[in-house]
Phi, psi and omega in degrees: 000125186261142176256121182274133172287146185286134185285151177250099188251138180202129175061026179084015183239147171255103182273149177299329182213165180283330178297319178297320178295318180300322178288340173288319173305319179298313181300318185294320178294333172269001181072029178269121176290144181217156165235132183268126177039053185302329186187142174264154186225156175259125181241150177114178180301150175301137182084347182231022187288146182242138176287142183216128174239102179297155181286309186225152163238128177258103187291324182286330181274348183055046184224140172269147195230130177245125181252123171223145182277347181202167185285328190278000173272344185283139171264094188301310188296317180299320180284324172305310179297323176299332180282349182270113190305313190288338174222026182247213178298150177276171171243097185296328186253007184097155180299135169280101178260135181215114186039055177073358176258152171263120170287119202240310191216121177264134183252112177249134183251210182300153177293125192270163181278148175229168176148183175279147179244144172243144178291132183295335185269328183255335184081003184276154182303130178237015173118190181235132176273152175201148187288155162238160186232155180285132177227125175278128183239166178227136177212119167057046175083001181250152172243134184241150176261109175251195179226164180219140176229146186261134176228167178295337185253012175137193178259146167249115189245123166252101187279342178294136182183203173302128173293109179280314180176195179232178187274023178310324350278134181220124176263133175276082174300335184292340184255010178289129177104335179241318174263332176207166184133184182050058172298318185283324184292324178073226176187212176194173184213157179242141171226162183286334186252151177263120172281088191295324176296309183302315181295320181292326172290322176299308178295322175293323181292312188296327181268357186291140181235138181237006180285149175053040174082005183299144170247131181296000000 
């Protein structure tokens, strides 16, 4: 007897994973327009191109999105090639420029936790925690690992970061783990103010259930 996996359906789409569907819930809660797997592309140098199907396209943010549950599921070389404009993913809505960098590819992992923090020694309120996410950017022939944060009024992008490699194409593997890496884990930050809409979107995405026809 074979057991068939329960399909993950949401907003008229059949998702390959629950994690992808949860990110779709997150986008909807924040009012972010999204397209799921709109088209596949061949990325890389001529004669060496590799097929790549991004998980999402965010038209207003002009960003491609890759969703993965863990770091070991990533094809680092493929994503690196995809982030290079002249032989990677196209810019359907024109380049997204931030501080002379092209914001190219957003990498999202498991839905992070949000909430209030307390000082361990005093128990006093110490701010609010929120995830940050990896963003690959491109500037003058180089690919960088930057960060992106979601807020009620839009995304805050810091494209500057660790140098991943150049459009040779050549990845600087020796600096992985020191200057760049942990693309799925992202990170986090602490703020004095709570962005209620963003926090609600993270909580809704984390708690979303799709079994037996449930709708988040």
